[in-house]
C-alpha positions as CSV (number, residue, x, y, z in Angstrom):
1,M,20.5,21.2,-21.8
2,T,19.2,23.1,-24.8
3,T,16.7,22.4,-27.3
4,T,16.5,23.0,-31.0
5,M,13.8,25.3,-30.8
6,F,15.5,27.8,-29.0
7,P,19.1,27.1,-28.7
8,R,20.0,29.8,-26.8
9,H,17.8,29.3,-24.0
10,W,18.3,26.4,-21.0
11,Q,15.4,24.4,-20.1
12,F,15.8,22.4,-16.9
13,T,14.3,19.1,-16.6
14,D,13.6,16.5,-13.6
15,T,15.1,13.5,-15.1
16,R,13.5,11.2,-12.1
17,P,10.2,10.3,-11.7
18,N,8.0,10.8,-8.7
19,R,8.3,7.9,-6.3
20,Q,6.6,8.9,-3.5
21,G,3.3,6.9,-2.4
22,R,2.8,3.5,-1.4
23,S,3.5,0.0,-3.7
24,K,0.9,-0.9,-6.1
25,K,0.9,-4.5,-5.3
26,Q,-2.2,-6.6,-3.9
27,L,-2.6,-7.1,-0.6
28,K,-2.7,-10.4,1.2
29,P,-4.9,-10.8,4.1
30,V,-4.0,-13.3,6.6
31,I,-6.6,-14.7,9.4
32,E,-5.5,-17.2,11.9
33,H,-6.9,-18.4,15.0
34,D,-4.9,-18.3,18.2
35,G,-6.9,-20.5,20.2
36,R,-9.3,-17.8,21.6
37,V,-10.1,-15.2,19.0
38,W,-9.5,-14.9,15.2
39,V,-7.0,-12.3,14.3
40,A,-6.8,-10.4,10.8
41,R,-4.1,-8.5,9.3
42,Y,-2.4,-7.8,6.2
43,E,0.9,-9.7,5.3
44,G,3.7,-6.9,6.0
45,R,1.4,-4.3,7.3
46,P,1.4,-3.6,11.1
47,G,-1.9,-3.4,12.5
48,L,-4.1,-6.1,13.6
49,F,-8.1,-7.0,13.6
50,F,-9.8,-9.1,16.4
51,A,-13.1,-10.7,16.1
52,A,-15.2,-13.7,17.8
53,T,-15.6,-15.5,14.0
54,E,-13.4,-15.7,11.0
55,K,-16.1,-14.0,8.7
56,E,-16.4,-11.1,11.0
57,A,-12.1,-10.9,11.2
58,Q,-12.4,-10.5,7.6
59,S,-15.0,-7.9,7.2
60,N,-13.2,-5.8,9.9
61,L,-10.1,-6.0,7.9
62,K,-12.1,-5.2,4.4
63,A,-13.5,-2.4,6.1
64,S,-10.2,-0.7,7.5
65,A,-8.5,-0.7,4.1
């Protein structure tokens, strides 16, 4: 590809944007009680957080992000 300013010089440009990185969508927290303890995780992400109360599970989940 050439430019009109310098017609005899070649200019190479990267036409594809940088696609590295995580998605920008908001993560949805999921907090469940399995009968013994509260289990917290983000939907679609690996990793579980366990706690004795629902509030503690939610705070552990937020602290990990």
